[in-house]
N, C-alpha and C positions, 0 to 999 in steps of 0.2 A: 736759459737747457738747450743742453746739447742735445745732439740725434737722440743717445742710451735716455733719454727720459721723455721720447715720445711713446718712445716701446715697455713704457713701463721697467725699467733696469736701471740700477744706475752706469755709471758713464766709465766707471773702471771695467766694468761687467764684455759692454757695449766693447771700447775700444778693444777687451783679451779679443774678441772675438766669440764669448761665452758664447749661451747657447748656443747664437744662430748659426755657425760654424758653416759651413761649405752650403750646405742648401739653401741662399737666401734667406731672409732673413723669415721669421718665423712668422707675420702672418701672408708670406709666399707659401709656404710650408703649408699653414692650416687653408689657404686655400683651394691649394692643387689635391688635397686628402678629399675637401671638400667636395670639389669638380668632379672625383673619380667615383666618392659616395654613388655622388647626384645619377651621376652615367650610367653606372653596376643594377643601381634603383631601376633608373629610369629604361635602360636594357631584358631586364627583368619583368619589370612591368608589363613591357609588349610583346615579349615572347610567352606570361603571367593570361597576358591578356586572349593574342592567337589559339593558347594551348583551351581559351573556352571558349572561345568559336570555334574552335575542331570539334570537343569536348560536344556542345550544343547543336552542333551539326551534324553529329553521329551520332545523339540525342536521337534527333525529331526524324532521324530517317529510317527508328529502331521504329521510333509512335508510328511515323506514315504502313509501315511493314508489318507493321502488329494490328494496324486497322483494320487494310488490305487483301489479312490471314480471316481475319473474325471476319469481316464481307465473305467472304469467300467460304467460309464452314457454315455458316449463318445459311449460301445461298443455297449448298448444299443441301443444307440436313431441310433446309425446308422443297427443294428438288422430293428430296428424299422420301419423306413425308407421306408429297404428293406420291408420286406413283404409293408406294405401298397405300394409301388411300383409294386410289383409279385400280388397283387388284384386287383388295379387298371387297369393294363396290361392283366389281366386276363379276368376281364370284358366285355373291351373292346374289347377281339376278341370274346368274346361269343354272343355281343351285334350282334358285319357284319356278324356272323356264321346263330342268333341263329336268327334274323331279315330276312338273307333271306329264311330262311325256314318258319317264320310264314307269307312272302310274296309265296309262293307259297303255304301250306293251303291257308287261305282267299282267292287266287285267284278260285282253287276248291272248298271252300266251295262256293261259285259267281258263278261257273259255276253252282253244281248241286244246285240253289236257284235258277236258273234262270229256271234248266230244266223244277224244279217241276214248276212252278209257270208255267211256259207253258204248262201242259199238262189241256188240257180240264178235265172239272167236278173235277180239285182241293178244298179241302175245306176251303181250304186258301182263294184262289182264282176262288170263284165262275165263274166267264167272262174269266180266262184264259187268261189273261191279267196279263203281268208284275208290281207286285204293288210298286216297287218301281223304280225310273229312273236307267238311268245307273250309274254303281259308274265308274269308275276310280279307275285304283287300285293309291295305294302313290304313288308316286317317292321314288323309294331307291337309296342312292349313298352309293356305297362303307366307311364306317366307320372302 
């Protein structure tokens, strides 16, 4: 057996330069091609891994910022709700106290007005009679 028999080619083709050409033996050419493809795939895989890691990092940052924003909005919403509730409570408390105070002041004004109108010779009431009928005080409930 000659060297061509090892390659699966007849001896006359191997001797004539056949398919192997200037690049060397076909197995060397296949090995070089295989090595080049493997290097390309390895470089692509490394690049894809880096890209995936960067994308994961960016996604993690977006999620983190979203959580921070959500917490901030929730906190501001709670603060606003508390301020509104406090303002409503202040208004309710002021209404009850102020209404009682205003009712007492109105009662005092009614008494003074009735006394002024009842005086003889009053300019607003030359006959000395009340100009208004009896004014009933408003009913006040505790609010």
